[in-house]
Biotite code that builds the C-alpha atoms (Angstrom):
import biotite.structure as struc

atoms = struc.array([
    struc.Atom([-22.806, 103.666, 48.962], chain_id="A", res_id=1, res_name="MET", atom_name="CA", element="C"),
    struc.Atom([-24.728, 101.788, 51.473], chain_id="A", res_id=2, res_name="LYS", atom_name="CA", element="C"),
    struc.Atom([-24.142, 98.264, 52.134], chain_id="A", res_id=3, res_name="TYR", atom_name="CA", element="C"),
    struc.Atom([-26.423, 95.730, 53.688], chain_id="A", res_id=4, res_name="ASN", atom_name="CA", element="C"),
    struc.Atom([-24.156, 93.689, 56.005], chain_id="A", res_id=5, res_name="ILE", atom_name="CA", element="C"),
    struc.Atom([-25.316, 90.587, 57.815], chain_id="A", res_id=6, res_name="LYS", atom_name="CA", element="C"),
    struc.Atom([-23.686, 91.351, 61.144], chain_id="A", res_id=7, res_name="ILE", atom_name="CA", element="C"),
    struc.Atom([-25.341, 88.183, 62.348], chain_id="A", res_id=8, res_name="GLU", atom_name="CA", element="C"),
    struc.Atom([-22.315, 86.260, 60.809], chain_id="A", res_id=9, res_name="VAL", atom_name="CA", element="C"),
    struc.Atom([-19.826, 88.286, 62.816], chain_id="A", res_id=10, res_name="ILE", atom_name="CA", element="C"),
    struc.Atom([-21.803, 88.146, 65.957], chain_id="A", res_id=11, res_name="GLU", atom_name="CA", element="C"),
    struc.Atom([-22.371, 84.455, 65.871], chain_id="A", res_id=12, res_name="ASN", atom_name="CA", element="C"),
    struc.Atom([-18.683, 83.869, 65.324], chain_id="A", res_id=13, res_name="PHE", atom_name="CA", element="C"),
    struc.Atom([-17.552, 85.904, 68.081], chain_id="A", res_id=14, res_name="MET", atom_name="CA", element="C"),
    struc.Atom([-20.167, 84.114, 70.419], chain_id="A", res_id=15, res_name="MET", atom_name="CA", element="C"),
    struc.Atom([-19.383, 80.569, 69.066], chain_id="A", res_id=16, res_name="GLU", atom_name="CA", element="C"),
    struc.Atom([-15.633, 81.133, 69.717], chain_id="A", res_id=17, res_name="ASN", atom_name="CA", element="C"),
    struc.Atom([-16.142, 83.325, 72.755], chain_id="A", res_id=18, res_name="LYS", atom_name="CA", element="C"),
    struc.Atom([-13.858, 85.947, 71.660], chain_id="A", res_id=19, res_name="ILE", atom_name="CA", element="C"),
    struc.Atom([-14.226, 90.008, 72.273], chain_id="A", res_id=20, res_name="SER", atom_name="CA", element="C"),
    struc.Atom([-14.258, 92.697, 69.650], chain_id="A", res_id=21, res_name="LYS", atom_name="CA", element="C"),
    struc.Atom([-10.823, 93.463, 70.459], chain_id="A", res_id=22, res_name="THR", atom_name="CA", element="C"),
    struc.Atom([-9.324, 90.137, 70.097], chain_id="A", res_id=23, res_name="LYS", atom_name="CA", element="C"),
    struc.Atom([-11.577, 89.666, 66.852], chain_id="A", res_id=24, res_name="PHE", atom_name="CA", element="C"),
    struc.Atom([-10.182, 92.883, 65.552], chain_id="A", res_id=25, res_name="CYS", atom_name="CA", element="C"),
    struc.Atom([-6.606, 91.606, 66.036], chain_id="A", res_id=26, res_name="LYS", atom_name="CA", element="C"),
    struc.Atom([-7.336, 88.190, 64.527], chain_id="A", res_id=27, res_name="LEU", atom_name="CA", element="C"),
    struc.Atom([-8.730, 90.065, 61.394], chain_id="A", res_id=28, res_name="CYS", atom_name="CA", element="C"),
    struc.Atom([-6.041, 92.752, 61.450], chain_id="A", res_id=29, res_name="LYS", atom_name="CA", element="C"),
    struc.Atom([-8.692, 95.552, 61.414], chain_id="A", res_id=30, res_name="ILE", atom_name="CA", element="C"),
    struc.Atom([-9.316, 98.414, 63.891], chain_id="A", res_id=31, res_name="SER", atom_name="CA", element="C"),
    struc.Atom([-11.951, 98.208, 66.509], chain_id="A", res_id=32, res_name="ILE", atom_name="CA", element="C"),
    struc.Atom([-13.570, 101.576, 65.068], chain_id="A", res_id=33, res_name="ARG", atom_name="CA", element="C"),
    struc.Atom([-13.739, 99.691, 61.524], chain_id="A", res_id=34, res_name="THR", atom_name="CA", element="C"),
    struc.Atom([-15.706, 96.813, 63.197], chain_id="A", res_id=35, res_name="LEU", atom_name="CA", element="C"),
    struc.Atom([-18.146, 99.284, 64.946], chain_id="A", res_id=36, res_name="ASN", atom_name="CA", element="C"),
    struc.Atom([-18.757, 101.167, 61.420], chain_id="A", res_id=37, res_name="LYS", atom_name="CA", element="C"),
    struc.Atom([-19.440, 97.593, 59.906], chain_id="A", res_id=38, res_name="ILE", atom_name="CA", element="C"),
    struc.Atom([-21.781, 96.506, 62.841], chain_id="A", res_id=39, res_name="MET", atom_name="CA", element="C"),
    struc.Atom([-23.568, 99.532, 62.728], chain_id="A", res_id=40, res_name="THR", atom_name="CA", element="C"),
    struc.Atom([-24.057, 99.557, 58.933], chain_id="A", res_id=41, res_name="ASN", atom_name="CA", element="C"),
    struc.Atom([-22.174, 102.801, 58.437], chain_id="A", res_id=42, res_name="ASN", atom_name="CA", element="C"),
    struc.Atom([-21.067, 103.267, 54.864], chain_id="A", res_id=43, res_name="ASP", atom_name="CA", element="C"),
    struc.Atom([-17.629, 104.786, 55.810], chain_id="A", res_id=44, res_name="ASN", atom_name="CA", element="C"),
    struc.Atom([-15.303, 101.803, 55.616], chain_id="A", res_id=45, res_name="PHE", atom_name="CA", element="C"),
    struc.Atom([-12.938, 100.203, 53.204], chain_id="A", res_id=46, res_name="ARG", atom_name="CA", element="C"),
    struc.Atom([-14.620, 97.081, 51.495], chain_id="A", res_id=47, res_name="ILE", atom_name="CA", element="C"),
    struc.Atom([-11.137, 95.435, 52.100], chain_id="A", res_id=48, res_name="ILE", atom_name="CA", element="C"),
    struc.Atom([-12.071, 95.020, 55.735], chain_id="A", res_id=49, res_name="ALA", atom_name="CA", element="C"),
    struc.Atom([-14.856, 92.774, 54.704], chain_id="A", res_id=50, res_name="LEU", atom_name="CA", element="C"),
    struc.Atom([-12.463, 90.655, 53.046], chain_id="A", res_id=51, res_name="PHE", atom_name="CA", element="C"),
    struc.Atom([-10.316, 90.236, 56.049], chain_id="A", res_id=52, res_name="LYS", atom_name="CA", element="C"),
    struc.Atom([-13.179, 89.186, 58.162], chain_id="A", res_id=53, res_name="ILE", atom_name="CA", element="C"),
    struc.Atom([-14.369, 86.515, 55.716], chain_id="A", res_id=54, res_name="ALA", atom_name="CA", element="C"),
    struc.Atom([-11.180, 85.100, 55.590], chain_id="A", res_id=55, res_name="LYS", atom_name="CA", element="C"),
    struc.Atom([-10.858, 84.715, 59.376], chain_id="A", res_id=56, res_name="VAL", atom_name="CA", element="C"),
    struc.Atom([-14.424, 83.459, 59.755], chain_id="A", res_id=57, res_name="ILE", atom_name="CA", element="C"),
    struc.Atom([-14.107, 81.363, 56.557], chain_id="A", res_id=58, res_name="LYS", atom_name="CA", element="C"),
    struc.Atom([-17.042, 82.520, 54.672], chain_id="A", res_id=59, res_name="VAL", atom_name="CA", element="C"),
    struc.Atom([-17.120, 83.993, 51.129], chain_id="A", res_id=60, res_name="GLN", atom_name="CA", element="C"),
    struc.Atom([-17.469, 87.418, 50.997], chain_id="A", res_id=61, res_name="VAL", atom_name="CA", element="C"),
    struc.Atom([-20.937, 87.417, 49.152], chain_id="A", res_id=62, res_name="ASN", atom_name="CA", element="C"),
    struc.Atom([-22.222, 85.513, 52.243], chain_id="A", res_id=63, res_name="GLN", atom_name="CA", element="C"),
    struc.Atom([-22.016, 88.932, 54.213], chain_id="A", res_id=64, res_name="MET", atom_name="CA", element="C"),
    struc.Atom([-24.394, 90.562, 52.176], chain_id="A", res_id=65, res_name="PHE", atom_name="CA", element="C"),
    struc.Atom([-28.167, 90.519, 52.285], chain_id="A", res_id=66, res_name="ASP", atom_name="CA", element="C"),
])
């Protein structure tokens, strides 16, 4: 299934807090590989990763979809 993820939400959070992808992944407890899959809108990742990201950036999961 193809997801349309708003990657701007993630990018804005990282820019506002001046953190790298690596640090962001450690905060979310996901791998950098998973983050890269999400950022490229690849459909091969577990949806639980979005829940972990949403919890860290303090948004609801449905706000991460187009």
